[in-house]
Structures are given as structure tokens and as C-alpha cells.
C-alpha positions in Angstrom: 0.0 0.0 0.0 1.5 3.4 -1.0 1.8 6.0 1.7 0.1 9.4 1.5 2.6 12.2 0.7 2.3 13.6 4.2 3.2 10.2 5.7 6.3 10.0 3.5 7.4 13.4 4.7 6.8 12.4 8.3 8.9 9.2 7.8 11.7 11.1 6.2 11.7 13.7 8.9 11.5 11.4 11.9 14.0 8.8 10.5 16.6 11.6 10.2 16.2 12.6 13.8 19.2 11.3 15.6 17.9 11.3 19.2 14.7 11.0 21.2 15.0 14.7 22.1 14.9 15.6 18.4 12.0 13.4 17.7 10.1 14.8 20.8 10.7 18.3 19.4 9.5 17.3 16.0 6.4 15.7 17.6 5.6 19.0 19.2 6.1 20.9 15.9 3.8 18.6 14.1 1.2 19.1 16.8 1.6 22.9 16.6 1.0 22.8 12.8 -2.3 21.0 13.2 -5.0 23.3 12.0 -7.3 24.4 14.9 -10.8 22.9 15.0 -13.6 25.4 15.3 -15.6 25.5 18.5 -18.5 24.2 16.4 -16.5 21.0 15.9 -15.5 20.7 19.5 -18.7 19.1 20.6 -19.3 15.9 22.5 -20.5 14.1 19.3 -17.0 14.6 17.8 -15.2 13.7 21.0 -13.2 10.4 20.9 -14.0 8.4 24.0 -11.2 6.2 25.3 -8.6 8.9 25.4 -7.3 10.3 28.7 -6.8 13.7 27.0 -9.7 15.3 25.1 -9.5 14.6 21.4 -12.0 15.7 18.8 -12.3 14.2 15.4 -14.2 15.1 12.3 -14.1 13.4 8.9 -15.3 14.1 5.4 -15.5 11.9 2.4 -14.2 13.5 -0.9 -14.2 11.4 -4.1 -14.0 8.1 -2.1 -11.1 9.4 0.0 -11.3 10.4 3.7 -10.0 13.6 5.1 -9.9 13.9 8.9 -9.3 16.9 11.1 -8.6 16.6 14.8 -7.5 18.5 17.8 -6.5 17.8 21.4 -6.1 19.8 24.6 -2.7 18.0 25.2 0.3 19.1 23.2 2.0 15.7 22.9 -1.3 14.0 21.9 -1.8 16.7 19.3 1.6 15.7 17.8 0.7 12.0 17.8 -2.7 12.7 16.3 -1.1 15.0 13.6 1.2 12.0 12.7 -1.8 9.7 12.6 -3.6 12.1 10.3 -0.6 12.3 8.0 -0.8 8.5 7.7 -4.6 8.2 7.1 -5.7 11.4 5.2 -6.5 10.6 1.6 -7.2 6.9 2.2 -10.3 5.0 1.1 -12.4 3.2 3.8 -10.9 -0.1 2.8 -7.3 1.3 3.2 -8.2 2.8 6.5 -9.1 -0.7 7.8 -5.5 -1.8 7.0 -3.6 0.9 8.8 -1.3 -0.7 11.5 -1.0 1.9 14.2 1.9 0.2 16.2 3.8 -0.4 13.0 3.4 3.2 11.8 4.7 4.7 15.1 7.6 2.3 15.3 8.6 3.2 11.7 8.7 6.8 13.0 10.9 5.8 15.9 8.2 6.6 18.4 6.9 3.1 19.2 8.7 2.6 22.5 7.6 6.1 23.6 4.0 5.3 23.4 2.7 4.5 26.9 -0.1 2.0 27.1 -2.6 4.8 27.7 -1.4 6.8 24.8 -1.4 3.8 22.6 -5.0 3.0 23.7 -6.0 6.6 23.1 -4.6 6.6 19.5 -6.2 3.3 18.8 -9.5 4.8 20.0 -8.9 7.7 17.5 -8.2 5.2 14.6 -11.2 3.1 15.6 -13.4 6.2 15.5 -12.1 7.0 12.0 -13.0 3.5 10.9 -16.5 3.9 12.3 -17.0 7.2 10.5 -15.7 5.6 7.3 -17.9 2.5 7.6 
């Protein structure tokens, strides 16, 4: 399966980072670049349950491909969510089902930094994307 362009960029960037400190800084930068969701979108119906932090997710289907927007009140989570969006935006519903979250974050060199609760939270976000796309 070919990766979306943003995902390729993310891989290139993170694989060049020599240390965890560099990757952590990059993670924050990716989160900071995430476009803000409007207050209209920050409603309970768009909230992802199963995250310790608050995460909101909205998705739209364009020509058979999904585009997601998300936001979080936690900076680190925003970065992780931004990287998840890079991986999934532009995919079809079928491709979305095949995304391997753990594999994606370990390719980025972030796998061992994902605590159990963060991993569960991101899986909840991905699960919500799949529900929206179903």
C-alpha cells in the first residue's frame, strides 16, 4: 500500500532525527501545525472516547477518500494525532481498515515512547475514523 505524501514526509523527517529529544521536538512541531478545529466541531458528538486527553475528530469523504481533522487539549497528543492524520488522510475506507498503528509509530521511531494509555487513546482515534468511514 502506498503511503500518502504527508506520511512519506513524516517518515523522512523522523527517521533523520538522531535522538529521542529531536523526535520529541518534531512531535511538538507537528502538533503545533495541526489546524485548529472550530468550536462548532469541539462538541461531544465529535469527541473520541477512550482517550485520557480530550480529542475531537471530524471526517469528510471526498471522491472516495477520507479527510480527517482533529485536535486535542494536550500538546503531545496533538503531535501524535497529527502524525496519525498524516498516515490516514486521503485513504479509502478499505485502506483505513488496513492501517497498522503500532507499525506506523515504530517506523517513525516513536513506538517505545507510546505508553499503554497513549497507545490505547490513539487506537481509539483510529477506531473512530474507521467507524466514520464505515
